[in-house]
Structures are given as C-alpha cells and as structure tokens.
N, C-alpha and C positions, 0 to 999 in steps of 0.2 A: 392580809392578802388572801383572796378567795381561791379555793382549790378548783381546778377544772378537771373534768373527766376526759382524759385523752386515750381511753382504752381503744377506740376504733382507729385512731391514728397509729397507735403502736402495732395493731394487727396488720396494718397496711405496709409496714416496713419490710424491706427485703431481708431475708435470712441469708447472710453471707458471713463466713468466717474462715480463717485459715486453720491449719492443724495445730498451730502454736497458740490458739485461742480457744476459749470455751464461750459459746454463745448462749446467753441466759435470758429468760424472761425474768424481770425484776418486779417484785411485788412487796407490799407492806402488810404486816400483821402487827398491830399495836404500833410501837415506835421503831420497830426494826425492819430492815430491808432483807429480803430473801431472794434467792435465785434458784431457778431450775432449768434444766437443759431444754432448749426450745424444741428439740426433736421428739421429746416425750409429750408435747402439748398437742392435743387434738383440736381444741377450740377454746375460746374464751367467751363466755356468755354472761349476760346480765343476771343478777341474783334473782332467783325464784325461790319461793318458800317450799322446801321439800316436804314430802309426806313422811310423817314420823313412823319409825319402826320400833315396836315394843321390844324391850330387852336388848337393844343394840348397844354397843359400847357408847359411853357418854359423849365422845367427840364425834360420833356419827350423827349428823343432823337428820338424816332420813334418806329418801330416794326421790329422784326426779325422772321425768320422761325425757330422754335425750335421743332425738332422731328415732323414736319408736322403741328404744331400749330402756329398761329400767336400770338406772345406775345409782350407786350410793354416793352421798356427798359427805365429806369430812370437813368439819369446821376447824380450821387451823388455829383459831383463837383458843378453842377448848383444848385442842391437842397440845398447844404450847402453854396451857395453864393460865390463860388470860381471861378477864371477865368478858361476858358477851357484849356485843355492840348493838345499840338500839338504832343508830342511824345507818341505813343501808344505801345511802345515795350513791356511793362509789363502789360498793361491794360487788364482786364478780365471782363467778365459778370458773375455775380453770379446769377444763376437762383433760385428763391425762391418762396415759397407760401406766399402770402400776401392777407389778407382779403378774403381767399377762391379762389384766382386767382393766376395763374402762371405769374411772372413778372421777368424781368432781371434788375439787378442793376449793372451799369457800375462803376467800382472802379479802382484806379490807380494800385494797386498790392495786391495780396493775399500773406500773409507772414507766417501764422502759424495756427495751431489748438492748443488751450490751454484749460486746465482745470483750472478754477479759483475758489478757495475755496469760499464758500458762505460768510464767514466772511470778505473776501477781496472785496466784492461787496457792494457799497453804492448806495441806491436809491436816485435819484435826483428830488424830487417833485417840487422844485423851478424852475428847468430848464424845466421840461415837462409841466409846467403850462403855459408857454409862447408859443404863436402860432408858432413863428419862430424856436423854439427848442423842440416842442412837441414830436419829434421822438426820443429824448434821454430818455432812460429808467433808466439807472444806469451807474455807473463808476466802473470799475474793477481796483484794485491796485495790481500790481506785482512788487515788488522791487521799482525801480524808474520809472517804466512804468505806465502810466495812460491810460486805454482803455475805450473809450466811447461805451457803449452798447446800440444798437439801438432797438427801439420798431417798428418792421417792419410794423405793421398794422397802424402806424401813419406817415409813410414816405409820403404818399399821403393822402389828406383829402378825405372823402367819396364823396364829391361833385366833386373833381378833378378826382377821379377814375370813377365815373358814367359818367362824361363828356368824359373821354378817351374811355371807353367801347362803348359809343354811336358813337364816331368818328370812332373807329376801325370797328364797325358793318357797318357803312355807307360806309367806304372805301373798305371793303372786305365783300360782302354780304354772302359769304360762312361761315363766322365766326358767330356763334350763341352765344347769351348771355344766362347765367344761370338764 
C-alpha cells in the first residue's frame, strides 16, 4: 500500500474540541505515534535542510530561516535515540512554541488531528521522572492505538536550550536573545 502525503489536508481541518478533550496533532517518529497540543503549533512546513551549528547538542539539526527569524530545529529521531532517516519524502518540520521560544521539530510524517477524550488520557509520572523520557507527559488511548503525548517544554533541558541560544547568538550576531 502506497503512503500518501496528507499534510496539507490535515492543516485545513477545523480546530474544534470541548474542554473534556485534548486536541492533538498526531505525527510519527519511527514506528510510534506521538501527539502534541495543537495550540502550541505555529505552522507545519515541508522539510528543509538546516544550517549546521558547531558544538550544538547532537539532536539539534541546525537552524532555518522561518519568516525572517532564525530558529533551531530539533530532530526527534535523534532526540528519541533512533537512527537517522535517509528518505525525507514525508518529513516535515512542526514549528512550535517551546519555553517561550519558536523551535522546529523534525518528524517523519504528520498524520492527523485528533480530539482525545480526557478519560482516554493516562498521565505517565513513572516515565516522565526518568531523564531519558522526561519529555513524555501522558498516553492517549484510541481503540487499539496508543499515542505518546509530549511535554514540549521538556524536549530540551534548560541547560541545552541556553547553550543553543548562546551558540545561535554567536553564529548570527543579528539574532538577539530575550
């Protein structure tokens, strides 16, 4: 069965949900499905090759020009310990707000926007307590699907984020820090 790129169809969907539901953008990294709050998403763009930044954390791919601003991009495959992907046919960058900054998340493919009822979401404190999985906030259950819900503010440690901001400022003097 051939895969199709339905990213633009997903972007055209209405964002509607009740308070008893969480509305999530669903995307894949490797064989797993992840979700993040649609209200944190600025835009979803086709993959572009970022400019590398020397001495940046390993999972930071580099920086891209997003609407005139230089923003870092984080490869979630690397962040999650998966091997790099050579086929970028469906790869996209989800531009989000994280810790008050605009950042791009490189994912394998965006597949859906879903409203998950609150009673189908299970908080995972035992996973988020471990440093290597602290970015997992909860799990959403929909039928036989299990969707890992991300805590965007924990994708990067504060130390890594400060280090990255310093490197970007040194690399591009016109970029100012807040």
